[in-house]
C-alpha positions in Angstrom: 19.9 -39.6 -28.4 16.7 -37.5 -28.6 13.6 -38.9 -29.3 12.6 -37.0 -32.8 9.5 -38.9 -33.1 7.9 -36.2 -31.3 8.9 -33.7 -33.8 11.2 -32.2 -31.8 11.8 -28.0 -32.7 13.5 -25.1 -31.5 10.8 -23.1 -29.4 11.0 -19.5 -30.8 10.6 -17.9 -27.2 11.8 -14.2 -27.3 12.8 -13.4 -30.9 13.7 -9.8 -31.0 12.8 -9.3 -27.5 15.0 -9.3 -24.0 16.0 -12.3 -22.2 15.2 -14.7 -25.2 16.3 -18.5 -24.9 16.3 -21.4 -27.3 15.0 -24.6 -26.0 14.2 -27.7 -27.3 10.6 -28.5 -27.3 8.0 -31.5 -28.7 5.6 -30.0 -31.0 3.2 -32.1 -33.2 1.8 -31.4 -36.6 0.1 -27.6 -36.5 -3.5 -26.7 -38.4 -2.6 -23.4 -40.7 0.6 -25.5 -42.2 1.5 -23.7 -45.1 4.0 -23.3 -48.0 6.4 -20.7 -47.1 7.5 -18.1 -49.6 11.1 -17.5 -50.5 13.6 -15.4 -48.6 17.5 -13.5 -49.5 20.1 -13.2 -47.6 19.6 -9.3 -47.5 15.7 -9.9 -46.6 17.8 -12.2 -43.2 20.3 -9.4 -42.5 17.7 -6.8 -42.9 15.7 -8.3 -39.9 16.0 -6.7 -36.7 15.5 -10.0 -34.6 18.4 -12.1 -36.6 20.7 -11.2 -33.8 18.7 -13.0 -31.3 17.1 -15.6 -33.5 20.8 -16.8 -34.8 21.6 -17.2 -31.1 18.8 -19.2 -30.3 19.4 -21.0 -33.2 23.8 -21.3 -32.2 22.3 -22.3 -28.8 20.2 -25.0 -30.0 23.0 -26.8 -32.5 24.9 -26.7 -29.1 22.2 -28.7 -27.4 22.3 -31.3 -30.7 25.9 -31.6 -30.4 26.2 -32.2 -26.7 23.0 -34.9 -26.9 25.0 -36.7 -29.8 28.5 -36.2 -29.9 29.3 -39.1 -32.0 26.1 -38.5 -34.5 27.6 -34.9 -35.0 31.2 -36.5 -35.7 30.4 -36.3 -39.7 29.2 -32.5 -39.2 32.9 -31.6 -37.2 34.8 -30.0 -40.2 34.0 -27.9 -43.2 35.0 -30.8 -45.6 33.4 -33.2 -43.8 30.3 -31.5 -43.1 29.6 -31.3 -47.0 30.8 -34.2 -47.7 27.9 -35.8 -45.3 25.6 -33.6 -47.5 26.4 -35.0 -50.9 26.6 -38.3 -49.3 23.3 -38.2 -48.0 21.7 -36.9 -51.0 23.1 -39.3 -52.9 21.6 -41.6 -50.3 17.5 -39.9 -50.8 17.4 -39.6 -54.3 18.5 -43.3 -54.7 15.2 -43.8 -52.1 13.5 -41.5 -54.2 14.1 -44.2 -57.1 13.8 -47.4 -55.3 12.7 -47.3 -51.8 14.9 -49.6 -49.4 17.8 -49.7 -52.0 20.3 -47.7 -49.9 23.4 -47.1 -51.5 26.8 -48.7 -52.7 29.7 -47.2 -51.1 31.3 -46.9 -54.2 28.5 -44.6 -55.8 29.2 -42.5 -52.7 32.8 -42.4 -53.1 32.5 -41.3 -56.9 29.7 -38.3 -55.9 32.3 -37.4 -53.1 34.9 -37.1 -55.6 33.0 -35.6 -58.3 32.2 -32.8 -56.2 35.6 -32.1 -55.6 35.5 -32.4 -51.7 38.4 -34.9 -51.2 40.2 -37.4 -52.7 39.0 -41.2 -53.4 40.8 -41.9 -50.7 39.8 -39.7 -48.2 36.1 -40.2 -49.3 36.5 -44.5 -48.7 38.1 -44.0 -45.2 35.3 -41.7 -44.3 32.8 -44.1 -45.2 34.5 -47.0 -43.3 34.9 -44.7 -40.1 31.2 -43.6 -40.2 30.2 -47.7 -40.4 32.6 -48.2 -37.4 31.0 -45.8 -35.4 27.5 -46.7 -36.9 26.6 -43.6 -38.0 25.7 -45.5 -41.3 24.9 -49.2 -41.2 24.8 -51.9 -44.0 21.2 -53.3 -45.0 19.8 -56.0 -43.1 19.7 -59.1 -45.3 22.8 -58.0 -47.6 25.3 -60.3 -45.3 27.5 -62.5 -48.0 27.6 -59.3 -50.6 30.2 -58.6 -51.9 28.8 -54.9 -52.3 26.7 -54.5 -49.8 24.6 -50.7 -49.9 24.5 -48.8 -46.7 22.1 -46.4 -45.2 21.8 -43.7 -42.4 21.1 -45.4 -38.9 17.9 -44.0 -37.3 20.1 -42.0 -34.9 21.7 -40.2 -37.6 18.3 -39.6 -40.1 16.6 -38.3 -36.5 19.7 -35.9 -35.9 19.4 -34.8 -39.5 15.9 -34.1 -38.6 16.4 -32.1 -35.7 19.1 -30.1 -37.7 16.8 -29.4 -40.2 13.9 -28.3 -37.7 16.2 -26.0 -36.2 17.1 -23.7 -39.0 13.6 -24.1 -40.0 12.4 -22.6 -36.7 14.8 -19.7 -37.2 13.2 -19.0 -40.7 9.9 -19.0 -38.9 11.0 -16.7 -35.9 12.2 -14.2 -38.9 8.9 -14.3 -41.0 6.2 -16.0 -39.0 5.9 -18.9 -41.3 5.3 -22.4 -40.6 7.9 -24.2 -42.0 8.5 -26.4 -38.9 4.6 -27.5 -38.6 4.9 -28.5 -42.5 7.6 -30.6 -41.8 6.0 -32.5 -39.3 2.7 -32.5 -41.0 5.1 -34.6 -43.5 8.3 -36.2 -42.7 8.8 -37.6 -46.2 9.4 -34.1 -46.7 13.2 -34.4 -45.0 14.0 -36.9 -47.9 12.9 -34.3 -50.7 14.4 -31.3 -49.1 17.9 -32.4 -48.2 19.1 -33.3 -51.7 18.0 -29.2 -52.7 20.0 -28.1 -49.7 23.2 -30.0 -50.4 22.7 -29.0 -54.3 22.6 -25.6 -52.7 25.1 -25.8 -50.2 27.7 -27.3 -52.8 26.7 -24.7 -55.5 27.4 -21.7 -53.3 31.0 -20.1 -53.1 30.2 -18.5 -50.2 29.7 -21.9 -48.4 32.3 -23.5 -49.8 35.1 -20.7 -49.6 34.3 -19.3 -46.2 35.9 -16.0 -45.0 38.5 -14.7 -43.1 38.0 -16.1 -39.1 35.1 -18.0 -40.4 37.8 -20.3 -42.5 40.2 -20.1 -39.6 37.6 -22.4 -37.5 35.3 -24.3 -40.1 38.7 -26.5 -40.7 39.5 -27.6 -37.3 37.4 -30.6 -35.6 33.9 -29.6 -34.3 35.5 -25.3 -35.2 31.4 -24.8 -36.2 30.5 -25.5 -32.5 33.4 -23.6 -31.3 31.9 -20.5 -33.5 28.3 -21.4 -32.2 29.2 -21.4 -28.5 30.9 -17.8 -28.9 27.7 -16.2 -30.7 25.6 -18.0 -28.3 27.2 -16.6 -25.4 27.3 -12.7 -26.8 25.3 -10.6 -25.0 21.4 -10.1 -25.9 21.2 -7.1 -28.5 25.3 -7.1 -28.9 25.1 -6.4 -33.0 26.7 -2.9 -33.3 29.6 -2.6 -30.9 33.0 -3.0 -32.0 34.0 -5.7 -29.7 31.1 -7.8 -28.4 31.4 -9.3 -25.1 30.5 -13.2 -24.6 30.3 -15.2 -21.5 33.6 -17.5 -22.4 36.1 -16.8 -19.5 38.4 -20.0 -20.4 40.1 -21.7 -23.4 40.2 -24.5 -21.1 37.0 -24.5 -19.9 35.6 -24.2 -23.8 37.4 -27.0 -25.2 36.7 -29.3 -22.2 33.1 -28.2 -22.1 32.7 -28.8 -26.2 35.2 -32.1 -25.7 37.8 -30.4 -27.9 41.5 -30.8 -27.7 42.6 -28.1 -25.5 46.0 -27.3 -27.1 44.2 -26.9 -31.2 41.7 -25.4 -29.9 44.2 -22.7 -28.0 46.4 -22.5 -31.2 43.1 -21.5 -33.3 42.1 -18.8 -30.4 45.0 -17.2 -30.7 45.5 -17.1 -34.3 41.9 -15.6 -33.9 43.4 -13.2 -31.8 46.5 -12.3 -34.0 43.7 -11.5 -36.6 41.9 -9.1 -34.0 38.8 -11.3 -34.5 38.3 -11.8 -30.7 40.3 -10.9 -27.3 39.8 -10.6 -24.0 38.3 -7.7 -21.9 41.1 -7.9 -19.2 44.0 -10.3 -18.7 44.1 -13.0 -21.4 42.4 -16.6 -19.8 41.5 -14.3 -16.0 38.8 -12.5 -17.8 35.7 -12.3 -20.5 36.3 -12.9 -24.1 35.0 -11.0 -26.6 34.3 -10.8 -30.4 34.7 -8.5 -33.2 31.7 -7.0 -35.1 33.6 -8.2 -38.2 33.4 -11.7 -36.5 30.0 -11.4 -35.9 29.1 -10.4 -39.3 30.8 -12.9 -40.9 28.9 -15.4 -38.9 25.6 -13.8 -39.4 26.6 -13.4 -42.9 27.7 -17.4 -43.1 23.8 -18.0 -41.1 21.9 -16.0 -43.9 23.4 -17.7 -46.6 22.8 -20.9 -45.3 19.3 -20.2 -44.2 18.5 -18.7 -47.6 19.7 -22.3 -49.3 17.0 -24.0 -46.9 14.5 -22.0 -47.6 14.6 -21.8 -51.3 15.1 -25.7 -50.9 11.8 -26.0 -48.6 9.8 -23.7 -51.3 10.6 -25.8 -54.5 9.4 -28.8 -52.5 5.6 -27.6 -52.9 6.5 -25.9 -56.5 4.2 -28.0 -58.6 3.4 -30.0 -56.1 0.5 -30.5 -53.5 1.4 -32.1 -50.0 -0.7 -35.0 -49.0 -0.3 -34.3 -45.5 0.1 -30.8 -45.3 -3.0 -30.5 -47.2 -4.6 -32.9 -44.1 -2.7 -30.2 -41.9 -4.3 -27.3 -43.4 -7.9 -28.6 -43.1 -7.9 -29.7 -39.8 
């Protein structure tokens, strides 16, 4: 697992310029960090650099998945991603009320069921799976208790911090903000902003009911990563073409690289082909894959909605409160 104590962020290299790419770099609290202003999805969708910035973001999310696929497992499907967001929000709110208290599994199950995300049995099984693989753990010193509170593992919190940094860096690249620097200056922002992000995601119909091709992939294991890979492989400045060429040449190679089932992925690719959302520039499996402009647009709309929710949550953390660590960075 990457060391996120060094404040890993996405380098904003080449936003809106030829040949830009995303990479992971260490970044410390920067002088001049400031509370950002909110943006709208329309603002983002109208930005000329959005395509390049979203492609960089997709590349960074792929790197996160490759570094720690097990830690990324809670986010493997749309349902698991939303369940994880709801559970993390409950944990952070418990911590804000009483630090070190963790959260009882039964309370998490109640939140998941109340949000209509899963049945009680499915929610309980999900939590047991997360315990089994060390994504969450029992609080130390609670051995022997009938009901033991749990907490995210340090690796999980580190991955969450990187996930947030990746998205904040995209916003920064689009408007010149310094959200990543603010997060680096005050690590308590993670626990403050995540519940607000979860609230926004769970309240968004666009998030909970994705459209067409996007929906086709979000309900398979690591379907989001498949879409990230396709978009990351699109050629620079490809937006606007009816068919946008990627660098993907084989379903088998794609499945192997992402450690997915070739059979399951093949079925979804075939279904997307039938919808006209993607296809092959020549003989199937022996040429370059393309994605349709509609699929490209769906993906970017979904990212714009998500980024708007994240930005609104981040701004809300500064409203009516001063962040001491950020103020210190401002005066540095």
